[in-house]
PANU-796500 format. One line per field, with one value per residue (C-alpha): x, y, z; residue number from 0; residue in one letter. Coordinates in Angstrom, 1 decimal. Layout:
# residues N
x X,...
y Y,...
z Z,...
seq NUM,...
type A,...
# end
This chain:
# residues 473
x -28.8,-26.3,-25.5,-25.6,-22.5,-23.0,-20.5,-19.3,-19.0,-15.6,-16.6,-19.8,-19.2,-22.8,-23.5,-25.1,-24.3,-24.9,-23.1,-24.4,-21.6,-22.1,-23.1,-20.3,-22.0,-22.7,-19.0,-18.0,-20.4,-18.8,-15.3,-16.3,-17.9,-14.6,-12.9,-15.0,-14.3,-10.8,-10.3,-11.7,-9.9,-6.5,-7.2,-8.1,-4.2,-2.5,-3.6,-7.4,-6.9,-5.2,-8.2,-10.9,-8.9,-8.7,-12.3,-12.7,-10.7,-12.9,-15.9,-14.5,-13.6,-17.1,-18.3,-15.4,-17.6,-19.5,-16.5,-15.1,-18.1,-18.1,-14.5,-14.9,-17.7,-15.4,-12.5,-13.8,-10.9,-11.1,-7.7,-6.3,-9.3,-8.7,-5.0,-5.9,-8.4,-5.4,-2.9,-5.3,-5.8,-2.0,-1.2,-3.5,-1.7,1.5,0.7,-0.6,2.4,4.8,2.7,3.4,7.2,7.1,4.8,6.4,7.3,11.0,12.8,16.4,18.9,20.4,23.7,22.7,23.0,19.7,17.6,15.6,13.9,10.4,9.7,6.1,4.0,0.5,-1.4,-2.9,-6.5,-8.2,-6.3,-7.8,-7.0,-7.8,-7.2,-7.3,-9.3,-6.6,-6.6,-9.6,-9.5,-5.9,-4.8,-7.8,-6.5,-2.7,-2.6,-5.7,-4.5,-1.3,-3.1,-5.6,-3.0,-1.2,-4.5,-5.7,-9.3,-9.5,-11.9,-11.4,-12.6,-12.1,-12.1,-15.6,-14.8,-14.4,-16.8,-18.8,-16.5,-17.2,-20.8,-19.8,-16.8,-19.1,-21.3,-18.6,-17.4,-20.8,-20.2,-17.4,-18.7,-15.3,-13.9,-17.1,-16.6,-13.3,-13.2,-15.7,-15.6,-17.3,-18.3,-17.5,-15.3,-12.7,-15.1,-15.3,-11.7,-11.1,-13.5,-12.1,-8.7,-10.4,-11.6,-8.5,-5.2,-3.1,-3.7,-2.6,-3.1,-2.3,-2.9,-1.9,1.0,-1.4,-3.8,-1.1,0.0,-3.4,-3.6,-0.2,-1.0,-4.2,-2.6,0.2,-2.4,-3.9,-0.5,-1.1,1.1,0.6,2.1,1.8,2.1,2.1,2.8,5.8,7.5,9.5,12.5,13.8,17.5,18.7,22.3,24.3,24.8,21.1,19.2,17.0,14.2,13.9,14.2,11.5,9.2,9.4,9.2,6.2,4.5,5.6,4.3,0.8,-0.4,-3.7,-3.3,-0.5,-2.5,-0.5,2.3,4.7,4.3,7.5,6.8,10.1,12.7,16.2,18.3,21.9,22.5,24.0,20.8,18.2,16.7,16.4,14.8,12.1,11.4,11.0,8.7,6.6,6.3,5.3,2.8,0.9,0.1,-1.7,-5.3,-8.0,-10.5,-13.3,-15.9,-16.1,-14.2,-12.6,-11.6,-8.0,-5.7,-5.8,-9.2,-10.2,-8.9,-10.9,-11.2,-12.3,-10.0,-7.0,-8.1,-7.8,-4.4,-3.1,-4.4,-2.8,0.6,0.4,-0.6,2.0,4.8,3.6,3.7,7.4,8.4,7.8,7.4,4.5,5.3,2.1,-1.1,-0.8,-4.5,-7.3,-10.3,-13.9,-15.1,-18.7,-18.6,-15.5,-12.1,-9.3,-5.6,-3.4,0.0,1.9,5.6,7.2,10.8,12.2,11.2,13.0,12.5,10.9,7.7,5.1,5.2,8.8,8.3,4.6,2.9,0.9,-0.6,-1.4,0.1,2.8,6.3,8.5,11.9,15.1,18.6,21.6,25.1,27.1,26.0,26.4,23.9,21.5,21.8,21.3,18.3,16.7,17.4,16.0,12.6,10.8,9.5,11.5,9.3,11.0,13.1,14.3,17.6,18.8,22.3,24.1,26.3,24.3,27.2,27.1,23.3,23.6,26.3,24.1,21.0,23.1,23.0,19.4,17.3,14.3,13.3,13.1,14.9,14.1,17.0,16.6,12.8,10.1,7.6,8.9,8.1,4.3,4.9,7.6,6.4,9.3,11.6,11.4,11.4,11.0,9.5,12.1,11.5,7.6,6.8,5.8,6.3,6.9,7.7,7.8,4.4,6.7,8.1,8.2,8.2,4.8,3.5,5.5,4.1,0.9,2.4,4.0,6.6,6.4,9.3,9.2,12.2,12.2,14.5,15.3,17.3,15.8,17.9,14.9,17.1,17.3,20.5,22.0,21.2,24.3,24.2,27.8,30.2
y 0.3,0.3,4.0,4.3,6.1,8.6,8.7,11.7,12.0,13.5,15.1,16.9,17.0,15.5,12.6,10.2,6.6,5.0,1.9,0.0,-1.4,-4.8,-5.1,-6.7,-10.0,-10.3,-9.5,-12.1,-14.6,-13.7,-14.4,-17.7,-18.6,-18.0,-19.9,-23.2,-22.5,-22.1,-25.8,-26.9,-24.1,-25.3,-29.0,-27.9,-27.4,-24.8,-25.7,-25.9,-22.4,-21.2,-22.5,-20.7,-17.4,-17.6,-18.3,-15.0,-13.2,-14.2,-13.1,-9.7,-9.4,-10.1,-7.4,-4.8,-2.0,-2.1,-2.3,0.5,2.8,2.1,3.0,6.2,7.3,6.3,8.5,10.8,9.8,7.6,6.6,5.8,3.7,1.8,1.3,0.2,-2.5,-3.8,-3.8,-5.9,-8.3,-8.5,-9.1,-12.3,-13.7,-12.9,-14.3,-17.3,-18.0,-17.5,-19.3,-22.8,-22.1,-20.4,-23.0,-26.1,-28.6,-29.6,-32.6,-32.8,-34.6,-32.9,-32.7,-35.8,-38.8,-40.7,-37.7,-36.2,-33.2,-32.4,-28.7,-27.5,-24.6,-23.8,-20.9,-18.5,-19.4,-15.9,-12.8,-9.4,-6.7,-2.8,-0.8,3.2,5.2,6.2,3.3,1.2,-1.9,-2.3,-1.8,-4.0,-6.8,-6.5,-8.5,-10.5,-12.3,-13.8,-14.5,-16.5,-18.5,-19.3,-21.1,-18.3,-17.1,-13.2,-10.7,-7.1,-3.8,-1.1,2.5,4.0,7.0,4.8,1.8,1.8,-0.7,-3.7,-4.2,-5.1,-7.1,-9.2,-9.9,-11.6,-13.2,-14.8,-16.7,-18.6,-20.7,-22.1,-18.4,-17.1,-19.3,-17.7,-14.1,-11.4,-7.6,-5.7,-2.2,0.2,2.9,2.6,0.9,-1.9,-2.3,-2.4,-5.0,-7.1,-7.2,-9.1,-11.9,-12.6,-14.3,-11.5,-8.3,-6.3,-2.5,0.3,3.9,6.7,6.3,7.2,4.7,2.2,2.5,1.7,-1.4,-2.4,-2.0,-3.9,-6.7,-6.9,-7.3,-10.4,-11.6,-11.7,-10.3,-6.9,-6.1,-2.0,-0.2,3.6,7.2,8.4,11.7,10.4,12.5,13.0,13.8,15.2,15.2,17.7,15.1,13.8,13.9,17.1,16.3,12.6,13.6,16.4,14.2,11.3,13.6,15.2,11.9,10.6,14.0,14.2,10.6,9.8,13.6,12.9,10.7,7.8,7.0,6.4,9.8,12.2,14.7,16.6,17.5,18.2,19.6,20.5,24.2,24.6,23.1,24.1,26.9,24.7,21.9,24.1,26.0,22.4,21.3,24.4,24.2,20.4,21.0,23.4,20.6,18.4,19.2,18.5,15.8,18.5,19.3,15.8,12.6,12.4,16.2,15.4,13.3,14.8,13.7,15.5,15.3,12.2,12.9,16.2,16.0,15.5,18.6,20.7,19.2,20.2,23.7,23.9,22.7,25.3,28.3,27.3,27.3,30.7,32.3,31.0,32.7,29.9,31.0,29.5,29.1,27.3,26.1,26.7,26.5,23.8,24.8,23.9,23.0,21.7,20.8,18.7,19.8,20.1,20.9,21.7,20.7,23.1,23.8,25.8,27.2,28.8,26.1,24.6,22.0,24.4,24.0,21.2,20.8,19.4,17.2,16.2,13.8,16.3,13.6,16.0,17.2,19.3,19.6,21.6,22.1,22.7,23.2,21.3,22.3,19.0,15.3,15.0,17.8,16.0,13.0,14.8,16.4,13.2,11.3,14.3,12.8,10.3,8.4,5.9,4.4,5.0,7.8,8.4,9.3,11.0,10.8,10.1,7.4,4.4,3.7,7.1,6.8,3.5,4.9,7.8,5.4,3.0,6.1,6.9,5.4,3.9,0.5,1.1,3.5,4.3,5.0,7.4,7.2,7.5,5.4,2.3,0.1,0.9,-0.9,-3.5,-5.9,-8.4,-6.4,-7.4,-4.0,-3.1,0.0,2.1,4.5,5.3,4.2,0.7,-2.4,-6.1,-8.1,-7.0,-7.3,-7.5,-10.5,-14.1,-12.6,-10.8,-14.6,-16.0,-13.5,-15.7,-19.0,-20.5,-22.7,-26.2,-29.0,-32.6,-34.4,-37.8,-40.7,-42.8,-45.7,-48.8,-48.1,-48.0,-45.9,-42.1,-41.1,-39.6,-42.4,-44.6,-46.6,-48.0,-46.6
z 16.9,14.3,13.3,9.3,8.1,5.1,2.4,0.6,-3.4,-3.9,-7.2,-6.1,-2.0,-1.7,0.6,-1.6,-0.4,3.0,4.7,7.4,9.8,11.1,14.9,16.8,17.3,13.6,12.7,15.2,13.5,10.2,11.2,12.7,9.4,7.7,10.2,9.3,5.6,6.0,6.9,3.6,1.8,3.2,2.2,-1.3,-1.8,-3.8,-7.2,-5.8,-4.4,-7.4,-9.5,-7.3,-7.4,-11.3,-11.5,-9.5,-11.9,-14.9,-12.8,-12.2,-15.9,-16.8,-14.5,-15.1,-16.1,-12.8,-10.7,-12.8,-12.1,-8.5,-8.3,-10.2,-7.9,-4.8,-6.1,-8.7,-11.1,-14.1,-15.6,-12.4,-11.6,-14.6,-14.0,-10.5,-11.6,-14.0,-11.3,-9.3,-12.0,-12.8,-9.1,-9.0,-12.0,-10.3,-6.9,-8.6,-10.4,-7.5,-4.7,-5.7,-5.7,-2.3,-0.7,-1.7,1.1,1.5,3.0,3.5,5.6,8.6,10.7,12.3,10.0,11.1,11.5,8.6,8.5,6.5,6.5,5.9,6.9,8.4,7.3,9.9,10.1,9.6,8.4,8.8,6.2,7.2,3.9,3.2,0.7,-1.7,-3.7,-2.5,-4.5,-4.8,-1.2,0.1,-2.0,-2.0,1.0,0.6,-2.4,-1.1,2.2,0.3,-1.6,1.7,2.9,5.1,5.1,4.9,6.2,4.6,6.2,3.4,4.3,5.1,2.7,-0.3,0.0,-3.1,-4.8,-2.4,-3.6,-7.2,-5.9,-3.5,-6.6,-8.4,-5.1,-4.7,-8.1,-6.7,-3.7,-2.6,-2.3,-0.9,2.2,2.9,2.1,3.1,2.9,6.0,5.8,8.8,10.2,13.0,15.4,13.0,12.5,16.2,16.6,13.8,15.4,18.2,16.0,13.7,13.9,11.9,10.9,7.8,8.1,5.5,6.6,8.9,11.6,14.3,13.5,12.8,16.3,17.5,15.5,16.6,20.3,19.7,18.1,20.6,23.4,21.5,20.6,16.8,14.1,12.8,9.4,9.0,5.8,6.7,5.9,3.7,2.9,0.1,-1.2,-4.8,-5.0,-8.6,-8.8,-11.0,-13.5,-14.1,-17.4,-16.3,-18.8,-17.5,-13.9,-14.1,-16.0,-13.6,-10.6,-11.9,-12.5,-9.0,-7.3,-9.0,-9.8,-8.2,-7.2,-4.9,-2.9,-2.4,0.3,-2.3,-3.8,-4.2,-1.5,-1.3,-4.1,-3.5,-6.3,-6.9,-6.7,-10.0,-11.8,-9.1,-11.5,-14.4,-12.7,-11.2,-14.2,-16.0,-13.3,-13.7,-17.4,-17.1,-14.5,-16.7,-19.1,-16.6,-16.7,-13.7,-14.5,-14.5,-15.5,-16.8,-15.5,-18.9,-19.0,-17.6,-15.5,-12.0,-10.0,-7.1,-3.4,-2.2,1.5,2.6,5.7,3.6,1.6,4.7,5.5,2.1,2.5,5.8,4.5,1.7,4.0,6.6,3.7,2.5,6.0,6.2,3.0,0.5,-3.1,-5.2,-9.0,-10.1,-8.4,-4.6,-3.6,-2.8,-5.0,-4.6,-8.1,-8.3,-4.6,-4.9,-3.6,-6.2,-6.3,-9.4,-9.5,-7.3,-7.2,-4.3,-4.0,-0.8,1.2,4.3,7.0,9.3,7.1,7.4,3.5,4.0,7.2,7.3,4.9,2.6,0.4,-2.4,-5.9,-4.1,-5.2,-2.9,-4.1,-2.3,-3.3,-1.7,-1.7,-1.4,-2.1,1.8,2.4,0.1,2.0,5.2,4.1,2.8,5.9,8.1,8.4,10.8,7.7,5.4,2.9,-0.4,-2.5,-6.0,-7.2,-10.5,-11.8,-14.9,-13.1,-12.0,-9.6,-8.0,-7.6,-5.7,-3.7,-2.6,-2.4,0.4,2.6,2.4,5.3,3.0,2.3,-1.5,-3.8,-7.5,-9.7,-12.7,-12.2,-9.3,-7.6,-9.1,-6.0,-7.0,-10.3,-9.6,-7.0,-7.1,-4.9,-1.2,0.8,4.5,5.6,7.7,10.7,11.2,7.9,8.8,10.7,9.7,7.0,3.2,1.4,-1.9,-3.3,-1.9,1.5,1.1,0.9,3.6,6.2,6.3,7.2,10.2,9.7,11.0,11.2,11.4,12.7,11.5,13.1,10.3,12.1,13.7,17.2,19.7,22.3,21.8,19.9,23.0,25.4,26.3,29.5,29.1,31.6
seq 0,1,2,3,4,5,6,7,8,9,10,11,12,13,14,15,16,17,18,19,20,21,22,23,24,25,26,27,28,29,30,31,32,33,34,35,36,37,38,39,40,41,42,43,44,45,46,47,48,49,50,51,52,53,54,55,56,57,58,59,60,61,62,63,64,65,66,67,68,69,70,71,72,73,74,75,76,77,78,79,80,81,82,83,84,85,86,87,88,89,90,91,92,93,94,95,96,97,98,99,100,101,102,103,104,105,106,107,108,109,110,111,112,113,114,115,116,117,118,119,120,121,122,123,124,125,126,127,128,129,130,131,132,133,134,135,136,137,138,139,140,141,142,143,144,145,146,147,148,149,150,151,152,153,154,155,156,157,158,159,160,161,162,163,164,165,166,167,168,169,170,171,172,173,174,175,176,177,178,179,180,181,182,183,184,185,186,187,188,189,190,191,192,193,194,195,196,197,198,199,200,201,202,203,204,205,206,207,208,209,210,211,212,213,214,215,216,217,218,219,220,221,222,223,224,225,226,227,228,229,230,231,232,233,234,235,236,237,238,239,240,241,242,243,244,245,246,247,248,249,250,251,252,253,254,255,256,257,258,259,260,261,262,263,264,265,266,267,268,269,270,271,272,273,274,275,276,277,278,279,280,281,282,283,284,285,286,287,288,289,290,291,292,293,294,295,296,297,298,299,300,301,302,303,304,305,306,307,308,309,310,311,312,313,314,315,316,317,318,319,320,321,322,323,324,325,326,327,328,329,330,331,332,333,334,335,336,337,338,339,340,341,342,343,344,345,346,347,348,349,350,351,352,353,354,355,356,357,358,359,360,361,362,363,364,365,366,367,368,369,370,371,372,373,374,375,376,377,378,379,380,381,382,383,384,385,386,387,388,389,390,391,392,393,394,395,396,397,398,399,400,401,402,403,404,405,406,407,408,409,410,411,412,413,414,415,416,417,418,419,420,421,422,423,424,425,426,427,428,429,430,431,432,433,434,435,436,437,438,439,440,441,442,443,444,445,446,447,448,449,450,451,452,453,454,455,456,457,458,459,460,461,462,463,464,465,466,467,468,469,470,471,472
type M,T,K,L,I,E,V,R,N,P,R,T,G,K,F,D,Y,V,I,I,P,P,P,P,K,L,L,S,Q,Q,C,H,R,L,R,R,G,Q,I,H,W,Q,E,L,G,I,E,G,R,I,E,A,I,Q,Q,W,K,Q,A,I,L,A,N,R,K,Q,L,T,D,A,L,V,N,D,T,G,R,L,S,T,S,V,L,E,I,D,S,F,L,H,G,I,D,R,W,C,N,L,A,P,L,V,L,Q,E,T,A,K,N,T,S,I,P,F,I,A,L,Q,Q,T,A,V,P,Y,S,L,V,G,V,I,S,P,W,N,F,P,L,L,L,S,T,V,D,T,I,P,A,L,L,A,G,S,A,V,I,V,K,P,S,E,I,T,P,R,F,V,A,P,L,I,T,T,L,N,T,I,P,K,L,R,D,V,L,N,F,V,E,G,A,G,Q,T,G,A,A,L,I,E,D,V,D,L,V,C,F,T,G,S,V,Q,M,G,R,V,V,A,E,A,A,A,R,N,F,I,P,A,F,L,E,L,A,G,K,D,P,A,I,V,L,E,S,A,D,L,D,L,A,T,S,A,I,L,W,G,S,V,V,N,S,G,Q,S,C,L,S,I,E,R,I,Y,V,A,E,S,I,F,T,E,V,Y,H,Q,L,V,A,K,S,S,R,V,Q,L,A,Y,P,A,V,E,S,G,E,L,G,P,I,I,S,E,N,Q,A,A,I,I,N,E,H,L,Q,D,A,I,S,K,G,A,V,I,H,C,G,G,K,V,E,N,L,G,G,G,W,W,C,R,P,T,V,L,T,E,V,D,H,S,M,K,V,M,T,E,E,T,F,G,P,I,M,P,V,M,P,F,S,T,V,E,N,A,I,D,L,A,N,D,S,I,Y,G,L,S,A,A,I,F,A,E,S,E,E,L,A,L,E,V,G,M,Q,I,D,V,G,A,I,S,I,N,D,A,C,L,T,A,M,M,H,E,G,E,K,N,A,F,K,F,S,G,L,G,G,S,R,M,G,A,A,G,L,K,R,F,I,R,K,K,A,F,L,I,K,T,N,T,N,K,D,P,W,W,F,N,D,E,E
# end
């Protein structure tokens, strides 16, 4: 018998929602149904697929309130939930505009005069998406939309921590028969995700390094591609010439948006010695203006820590830092308010790389600030990490910032801002080190991941013999 999974409300701490994972046999049947639908979906062509996805967008707009309410219940935050839905809808338009340009077939001559080349592509029949809890809607669809446009069917397993958004999303999906036949969301935990990998042709996973390794190994056994977007410990470097007001505002936003629950969050800050005191004083002053979304969801910007396990990790990192000499200037603890776990913006100094808060992903609104003596020192500190997702550099000279950025081992770098890769999806990037594996989910490459190239080599002359055959002595 399938075991029920109780779901905790992040604002109240109560388990007030239940999901029922599908038995393995039913999951396999669902995958076969999607494969059958994919044949017709591919035959629709790109314009037909765009039409169906745009119809889905209109259905979502008509049911936006229900989806927003579900996301708020999943995450405990309002403004970021609104932004998440806006980003999802914008992403639909962006991919629909880009897809016809990326997927167009080409024909051209080759280096052999009478051999023509016709280049086309074949989508992977069924794509599996396993997504996390921090941005439940956005990260369950960021790979789904381009895969659908490429001609694939998609099955999505969202996190069991934030599953409430699935019901209103499926309600809208059921109004679009063409799309309903090639897209499904299944509820469950790790066991369901593991079973899903056995039935798909390609898997996209967003989550921890530990689980990413499990997914990659399972995919390798099945000889299917795995695209992994994993953890980050993103550094910010503030050079002596930087605009400090701009830098501190950007770093604050990049550190506390979604309560720091993002792999793209700024998690460690390196500041030139001459401006160190001014920078952390500004961070402390600006942090005091950020309010918790408590007692009402409209009370402030900062929502609760969604995952109870993550709240424990944040507290562990803070206690580890304090025990090793770190100084807390504001915030500094995980609080239980009304049954939920909350953490105010926290600025720490006297930190170093012996502390977990400087080396392990914290996933909270925590800003450890450390001085550096030279630019070379800053680069060494930024690169002293097993992660390589993104970074931020602040300097008066764009040329200097770019020069420093070229030496940072990460896939995307914001110059005089923070976390721009979360907002700007045109720039192709790869995750470095343990932050991920596989092609970019941004730009044209994000769509090309879901197709296999196919070449037709066409002989254009009437000679019956192969071009390389010659029986003359």
